[in-house]
C-alpha positions as CSV (number, residue, x, y, z in Angstrom):
1,L,-1.8,-4.3,24.8
2,H,-4.3,-7.1,25.4
3,G,-6.7,-7.6,22.5
4,D,-9.9,-9.6,22.5
5,L,-9.4,-13.2,21.3
6,K,-11.8,-14.6,18.7
7,E,-10.0,-18.0,18.5
8,T,-10.3,-20.6,21.3
9,V,-7.1,-20.6,23.2
10,Y,-6.4,-22.4,26.5
11,C,-3.4,-22.1,28.9
12,S,-2.3,-23.8,32.0
13,H,-2.7,-22.1,35.4
14,P,-0.3,-19.2,35.9
15,A,2.4,-19.7,38.6
16,G,1.0,-18.7,42.0
17,Y,-2.6,-18.8,40.8
18,V,-3.3,-22.5,40.8
19,D,-6.9,-23.4,41.7
20,A,-6.6,-25.9,44.6
21,S,-10.0,-27.5,43.9
22,H,-9.2,-28.0,40.1
23,P,-5.4,-28.2,39.8
24,Y,-5.5,-30.0,36.5
25,H,-8.0,-27.7,34.8
26,V,-7.0,-25.2,32.1
27,C,-7.9,-21.6,31.6
28,L,-10.0,-20.3,28.6
29,L,-8.5,-17.0,27.5
30,N,-10.7,-14.1,26.8
31,K,-7.9,-11.7,26.0
32,S,-4.5,-12.3,24.4
33,L,-1.4,-12.6,26.6
34,Y,2.1,-11.5,25.9
35,G,3.9,-14.1,23.8
36,L,0.9,-15.5,22.0
37,K,1.0,-15.7,18.2
38,Q,-2.3,-13.8,18.1
39,A,-1.2,-11.0,20.5
40,P,0.1,-8.4,18.0
41,R,-2.8,-8.9,15.6
42,T,-5.5,-8.8,18.3
43,W,-4.1,-5.7,19.9
44,F,-3.9,-3.9,16.6
45,L,-7.5,-4.9,15.7
46,R,-8.6,-3.7,19.1
47,F,-6.9,-0.3,18.7
48,K,-8.0,0.0,15.1
49,S,-11.7,-0.6,15.9
50,F,-11.6,2.1,18.5
51,L,-10.0,4.6,16.1
52,L,-12.7,3.8,13.5
53,S,-15.4,4.4,16.1
54,I,-14.1,8.0,16.8
55,G,-14.0,9.0,13.1
56,F,-10.6,7.8,11.8
57,C,-10.2,6.1,8.5
58,A,-7.5,3.5,7.9
59,S,-5.1,4.3,5.1
60,K,-5.0,2.0,2.1
61,S,-1.4,2.9,1.4
62,D,0.0,2.3,4.9
63,S,-1.8,0.0,7.3
64,S,-0.3,1.8,10.4
65,L,-1.6,5.2,9.4
66,F,-5.0,6.5,10.3
67,I,-6.6,9.8,9.1
68,R,-9.5,11.8,10.5
69,H,-10.9,14.6,8.3
70,T,-14.0,16.4,9.6
71,G,-14.8,19.8,8.1
72,S,-11.8,22.0,8.4
73,S,-10.0,19.9,11.0
74,I,-7.6,17.0,10.0
75,A,-5.6,14.6,12.2
76,Y,-3.0,12.0,11.4
77,L,-2.2,9.1,13.7
78,L,0.8,6.7,13.1
79,V,1.1,3.6,15.3
80,Y,3.8,1.1,15.8
81,V,2.6,-1.5,18.5
82,D,2.2,0.9,21.4
83,D,4.2,3.9,20.2
84,I,2.0,6.5,18.6
85,I,2.6,9.8,16.7
86,L,-0.4,12.0,16.6
87,T,-0.7,15.4,14.9
88,A,-3.6,17.7,14.0
89,N,-4.0,21.1,12.4
90,T,-5.8,22.6,15.5
91,P,-4.9,22.2,19.2
92,A,-8.6,21.5,20.0
93,T,-8.7,18.5,17.7
94,L,-5.4,17.2,19.1
95,H,-6.5,17.5,22.7
96,S,-9.9,15.9,22.1
97,I,-8.3,12.9,20.4
98,I,-5.8,12.5,23.2
99,A,-8.6,12.7,25.8
100,S,-10.6,10.0,24.0
101,L,-7.5,7.7,23.8
102,K,-6.8,8.2,27.5
103,Q,-10.3,7.3,28.4
104,E,-10.2,4.1,26.5
105,F,-6.6,2.9,27.0
106,S,-4.0,3.3,29.7
107,M,-1.5,5.7,28.0
108,S,0.4,8.9,28.7
109,D,1.0,12.0,26.6
110,L,4.7,12.6,26.1
111,G,4.2,16.0,24.7
112,E,5.8,17.2,21.5
113,L,7.5,14.7,19.3
114,H,11.2,14.3,20.3
115,H,12.0,10.6,20.0
116,F,10.3,7.7,18.0
117,L,11.7,4.2,17.4
118,G,15.3,5.3,18.0
119,I,15.0,8.4,15.9
120,N,15.5,11.8,17.6
121,V,13.3,14.6,16.3
122,T,14.5,18.1,16.9
123,P,12.4,21.1,15.9
124,N,14.3,24.1,14.5
125,S,13.7,27.3,12.6
126,S,13.7,25.5,9.3
127,G,11.5,22.5,10.2
128,L,12.4,19.2,11.8
129,F,15.7,17.5,12.1
130,L,15.7,13.7,12.2
131,C,18.8,12.2,13.8
132,Q,20.1,8.8,14.7
133,Q,23.4,10.0,16.2
134,Q,23.0,8.1,19.4
135,Y,22.2,4.9,17.5
136,T,25.3,5.5,15.3
137,L,27.5,5.8,18.3
138,E,26.1,2.6,19.8
139,I,26.9,0.7,16.6
140,L,30.5,2.0,16.7
141,D,30.8,1.1,20.4
142,R,29.5,-2.3,19.7
143,A,32.1,-2.8,16.9
144,N,34.9,-1.3,19.2
145,M,35.4,1.5,16.6
146,L,34.5,4.6,18.5
147,H,37.9,6.0,18.1
148,C,38.8,4.7,14.7
149,K,40.2,6.9,11.9
150,P,37.3,8.3,9.8
151,L,37.0,8.1,6.0
152,S,35.4,10.5,3.6
153,T,33.4,7.9,1.6
154,P,31.4,4.8,2.7
155,V,32.4,2.6,-0.2
156,D,35.0,2.2,-2.9
157,T,33.1,2.2,-6.2
158,S,36.1,1.5,-8.3
159,T,36.5,-2.1,-7.0
160,K,33.8,-4.8,-6.9
161,L,34.0,-8.1,-5.0
162,S,33.0,-11.6,-6.1
163,L,31.2,-14.1,-3.9
164,H,34.3,-16.2,-3.7
165,D,36.9,-13.5,-2.8
166,G,38.5,-13.9,0.6
167,H,38.1,-16.4,3.4
168,I,34.9,-17.4,5.2
169,L,34.6,-15.7,8.6
170,S,34.9,-17.9,11.7
171,N,32.1,-15.8,13.3
172,P,29.5,-15.0,10.7
173,T,26.9,-14.0,13.3
174,Y,29.0,-10.9,14.2
175,Y,29.0,-9.8,10.6
176,C,25.2,-10.4,10.2
177,S,24.4,-8.5,13.4
178,L,26.4,-5.4,12.2
179,A,24.9,-5.5,8.8
180,S,21.4,-5.7,10.3
181,T,22.0,-2.7,12.6
182,L,23.3,-0.7,9.6
183,Q,20.1,-1.4,7.7
184,Y,18.0,0.4,10.3
185,L,20.4,3.3,10.2
186,T,19.5,3.9,6.5
187,L,16.1,5.2,7.6
188,T,17.8,8.6,8.0
189,R,21.1,8.1,6.2
190,P,20.5,7.8,2.4
191,D,24.3,8.3,1.9
192,I,25.0,4.8,3.1
193,S,22.1,3.0,1.4
194,Y,24.2,1.7,-1.5
195,A,27.1,0.6,0.7
196,V,24.8,-1.2,3.1
197,Q,23.0,-2.9,0.2
198,Q,26.3,-4.2,-1.0
199,V,27.2,-5.5,2.4
200,C,23.8,-7.3,2.8
201,L,24.2,-9.2,-0.5
202,F,26.7,-11.5,1.3
203,M,24.8,-12.3,4.5
204,H,24.5,-16.0,3.6
205,E,28.3,-16.5,3.3
206,P,30.2,-13.6,4.9
207,R,34.0,-13.4,4.2
208,D,36.8,-11.3,5.4
209,T,36.7,-9.1,2.3
210,R,33.1,-8.2,3.1
211,M,34.0,-7.5,6.7
212,Q,36.4,-4.8,5.3
213,L,33.4,-3.2,3.6
214,V,31.5,-3.1,6.9
215,K,34.5,-1.5,8.7
216,R,34.8,1.1,5.9
217,I,31.2,2.0,6.5
218,L,31.8,2.3,10.2
219,R,34.9,4.5,9.7
220,Y,32.8,6.7,7.5
221,L,30.1,6.9,10.2
222,Q,32.7,7.8,12.8
223,G,33.3,11.1,11.0
224,T,29.7,11.7,10.0
225,S,27.7,10.6,13.0
226,H,26.0,14.0,13.1
227,Y,24.7,13.7,9.5
228,D,21.0,13.1,9.2
229,I,17.8,14.3,7.4
230,Q,16.5,17.9,7.6
231,L,12.8,18.3,6.8
232,Y,11.8,21.8,5.6
233,E,8.5,23.5,5.5
234,S,7.9,23.3,1.8
235,P,5.0,25.1,0.0
236,S,5.1,22.6,-2.8
237,H,3.5,19.1,-2.7
238,D,4.9,18.0,-6.0
239,L,7.1,14.9,-6.4
240,I,10.4,14.9,-8.2
241,A,12.3,11.6,-8.6
242,Y,15.8,10.7,-9.8
243,T,16.8,7.2,-10.8
244,D,20.0,5.5,-12.0
245,A,21.3,2.0,-12.5
246,D,24.4,0.1,-13.4
247,W,24.5,-2.7,-15.9
248,A,25.6,-6.3,-14.9
249,G,27.4,-4.9,-11.9
250,C,27.3,-8.1,-9.8
251,L,30.3,-10.2,-10.8
252,D,28.6,-13.5,-9.8
253,T,25.0,-13.2,-11.1
254,R,25.5,-10.4,-13.6
255,K,22.4,-8.7,-12.3
256,S,22.2,-4.9,-12.2
257,T,21.7,-2.5,-9.2
258,S,19.2,0.3,-9.5
259,G,18.6,3.2,-7.1
260,F,16.3,6.1,-6.8
261,C,15.4,9.1,-4.6
262,V,12.1,11.0,-4.4
263,F,11.7,14.6,-3.3
264,L,8.5,16.1,-2.0
265,G,9.1,19.7,-2.7
266,T,12.5,20.3,-1.2
267,N,12.4,17.3,1.1
268,L,14.0,13.9,0.4
269,I,11.3,11.5,1.6
270,S,12.1,8.1,-0.1
271,W,15.2,6.4,-1.4
272,S,16.3,2.9,-2.3
273,S,19.3,0.9,-3.6
274,K,18.4,-2.6,-4.7
275,R,19.7,-5.4,-6.9
276,Q,17.3,-6.1,-9.8
277,P,15.6,-9.6,-9.7
278,T,16.5,-10.5,-13.3
279,I,19.4,-10.1,-15.7
280,S,19.2,-7.2,-18.1
281,R,20.4,-7.7,-21.7
282,S,21.5,-4.1,-22.2
283,S,22.2,-1.0,-20.2
284,V,19.0,0.5,-21.6
285,E,17.0,-2.3,-20.1
286,S,18.7,-2.0,-16.7
287,E,18.0,1.8,-16.7
288,Y,14.4,1.1,-17.8
289,R,13.9,-1.3,-14.9
290,G,15.2,1.3,-12.6
291,V,12.8,3.9,-13.9
292,A,9.9,1.4,-13.5
293,N,10.8,0.8,-9.9
294,C,11.0,4.6,-9.3
295,V,7.6,5.1,-11.0
296,A,6.0,2.4,-8.8
297,E,7.3,4.2,-5.7
298,S,6.0,7.5,-7.0
299,C,2.6,6.1,-7.6
300,W,2.4,4.8,-4.1
301,L,3.5,8.2,-2.7
302,R,0.9,10.0,-4.8
303,Q,-1.8,7.7,-3.5
304,L,-0.6,8.4,0.1
305,L,-0.6,12.2,-0.5
306,H,-4.2,12.0,-1.8
307,E,-5.2,10.1,1.4
308,L,-3.5,12.8,3.4
309,H,-5.6,15.4,1.6
310,L,-2.4,17.0,0.1
311,P,-2.6,15.9,-3.5
312,P,0.2,16.9,-5.9
313,T,-0.8,19.6,-8.3
314,R,1.4,18.3,-11.2
315,A,2.5,15.0,-12.6
316,T,5.6,13.4,-11.1
317,T,8.8,14.2,-13.0
318,V,11.3,11.3,-13.1
319,Y,14.9,12.1,-14.2
320,C,17.0,9.4,-15.9
321,D,20.5,9.9,-17.3
322,N,20.0,7.4,-20.2
323,I,18.5,8.9,-23.3
324,S,17.6,5.5,-24.8
325,A,15.6,4.6,-21.6
326,S,13.9,7.9,-21.8
327,Y,12.8,7.2,-25.4
328,L,11.7,3.7,-24.5
329,S,9.6,5.1,-21.6
330,S,7.9,7.7,-23.8
331,N,7.3,5.3,-26.8
332,P,4.9,2.5,-25.8
333,V,5.6,0.6,-29.0
334,Q,7.5,-2.7,-28.2
335,L,10.1,-3.2,-30.9
336,Q,12.0,-6.4,-31.8
337,R,14.7,-6.0,-29.2
338,T,12.3,-5.1,-26.4
339,K,9.6,-7.7,-26.6
340,H,11.1,-9.5,-23.6
341,V,10.8,-6.3,-21.5
342,E,7.0,-6.4,-22.0
343,I,6.9,-10.0,-20.7
344,D,9.2,-9.3,-17.7
345,L,7.5,-6.0,-16.7
């Protein structure tokens, strides 16, 4: 993990390695050391330059993804610091790349993918099962709620809280740490995305009413810790998206919340629940903004699929439950009531 430094960086003598003849001299670093601001970037550039030299191309859609396509063989490499996922369509291509990496870097082959960044990967007859059950149990244990009574839903959608409801928590750090850990859990749990998004809105001033929301999510997780994402072997590479939004749902800012989910064939691959940055003047506008966010995500996914040499065969279908937003999307003419939408979007 030591990359080559291009900047001039000096450091004092390491403990136990002081030059007796020059005790007040400093060392000029040729490679980055752990803890330097340049360390992550220099290591990534070092690793990237080697991958480019053996035929990989850096993805424009995802900076951590590298693709090698030579003839009939294709390989994908995904890197996060020093954790790497590598796959290829032929065993010979896979073994040759692993041999090249071992020759250049000190690394070990852990075999078939079974664990990556806290996510357990289990192959089965249908495809791959992505699970964070152990991480879920660790969160519950951290909150002392391993044996709590489970709930069937993660959030009560009938009631909405204001910023000033309840009393300020005496220990806001505890609330923020739980909310942060729940954010990482949404990588494989789209069912709690909206609930976690609502919890994270109040990170700057957590109150006891928000803490009840966190505990409700934890009680839901206690009964559904085995829930996760199943990836199927799908013959289709077409994208289908679903989007929805409320209108002025936030009681304090009157901003709307939009959400979407995108399927690649039969697999759910992308989802989001996010508060819109500006206030919508009508329910049509809030739904239209939700569609716009979903279309932007779909465009990025289509570009990524083209780079993976698996281009969709058809245009992406986006479903919206607001007929006025559908008409507005299909009619590019900006009318009197929608002039501000053109400026905002």
